[in-house]
C-alpha positions, 0 to 999 in steps of 0.5 A: 020880303020885309012885309013877311018878317015877324016883329022879332026880326027887327030886334036881331043884330049881327055879331061883329065877331062872326062878320070878321070871320066872313071877311078874313081867314083867321089863320092868315092874320094876327087874330085876337078876335074870336073865342076860339080854343087852340086846335092843339087842345083837340085830342084828335087821336083819342076822338078817333078811338072813342068813335070806334068804341062808341060804334062797337058799344052802341051800334046803330043806337049812336045814329038814331034819334034820342031822348030830348033830355040827352042820353043817360050815359052823358047826363049821368057822367055830368051829374057825377062830375058836378055832384047833382042828381041826374034828373037835374041835368039837361043836355043842350046843343051848345051852351049858346042854346042853353042861353037862348032856350032859357030866355025863350022860356022865361022872358016876354017882350020888354021884360028886364034882364039884369047883367054885368057890363060888359057881358057876353055878346052872344047872350045880348044877341039872344036877349035882343031877339026876344025883345028883352030890356037889358040893364048892365051893371059895371063891376065894382070891387066894393061889395057894398056898392056892388050889391047896392048897384044891382038892387038900385037897378031892380028897384028902379025897374019895379018903380016904373012897373017893369017886370024883372025876371032874371040875372045873367052872370058869368062868374068865372073868367068872364067873357069879355073882361076875364074877371072872376067874381069873389065868394062875397059877390056870388053870395050877394047875387044869390041874396038879391035873387031871393029878395026879388024872386029872380032866376040867375042864369050862371054861364060857366063855359070857362070854369074848368080852365083855371090856371091859378088861384082857388076854385070858388063855389058855383052860384048853383051850389049856393042857391040851387033853387034859383040858379040855372047853371050852363056848361059847355064842351066847346072849350074843354073838348072841341067846339065842333061837337056843339054840346053843352049842358044845363043844371037846374030846378025841375020846374024850369027844366020841364019847360026847357024839355018841352021847348027843345022838342020844337027846336032840335028834338034831341042833341046829337046822339053820336056826339053825346056818346063820345063825350060820355066816354071822354069823361068816364074814361078819364080822358077829359081830366087828362086832356084838361090838364094839358089844356090848362098848362098850354093856356097858362103858358100862352096867357103869361107870354101874352101878358108879358108881351103887352107889358113890353109893347103897349103904351103906358096908358093902356091897361088890361085885366090879367085873368086867372083862367079862361081865354080873354083879357080886356084892354082899356085905352084912353078916353076918346079913343074909339076902338070901333072906328080904329078897327079898319086900320087894325085890320088893314095891318092884318090884326083883328080884335073885338071892340069892347062896346059890342059887349055893353047893352045898347053899345054906347059904353066901353068905346075905348075898350077891346077884347083880346083872345090869347088861346087861338094864335100861335105863341110864335106869332103873338109878338108881331101881332101885339107890336102891330096892334100897339102901333095902331093904338099909338097912331090913333091915341096920339094923333 
């Protein structure tokens, strides 16, 4: 069959996270691997009631085709929540689709995308499928150096005749690092976008899951003409609905609108009406507060257990929100090579190198998720993982 495949197929690469899901039952092991929300946060009874409300209110409309932009009720609810005009809101079939469709609209093969290093694996997969060149910039607490590193990377590309089109940024509780950009860093990125005539893809699926600290402005609010803001219901409602949204400028949204007509015609209608009712009834904010309280509690337990059981040479981030923290082990430890040993002891994580463009950096890092596993099982899993790390690092 190889001769029948397109040139793009050779650029595809598998998600190691998804391959883990194929091999094992996550509920049967100590899984810190996926980005799964806790099932405790799914408002099952409320969803059932909302479904009844939607069917009574909309009847057959809830099961019919709908507008490519999304149903007016959901777009209006999101526009109100984020204080934007409804014309600037596009509903997507998950925020992953938002990443993919924007890449498809903006990127030609060999165009350059600037992102952070590490960054979201699903975005790297999408960028690779369109044969983009991806350059990752490590985070730096020195704002002058941080800004200069982005500018230097872009200048180097331009000097080589390469086309730089966009930056991909997760500003709040980043996946995988858990880090949040400061206001100064956000302003710096928008200034860079203006200087070099770039678009910023602001991926914000975790923004509303803040457990402490002050909420910071979105990149979109700082530079609406150059930022495409992506949101998701997967972490604040339920991932099974496969709904997200995009907020951005008219010119790009128009191309997205046309592109989506060839992808899915429209997002799922019933799901959209349910999400709209979930927002406008106040149920989202009520459930969100319960979710934040749960995740804050789980993060604190997880962080304390790491302090108790991890060797002193292991370092990790402590996120102000989101679902992840990032561990750094001693140089020379390969967390990809260590994975089979961990899984043989029924513990799963995601090796950090998968989150770096090219996969050559971050060999001694790993991403851990704390939202999915029950708190009662955390300590045993962390103890096992700590033992695996000791056996690998100290042999």
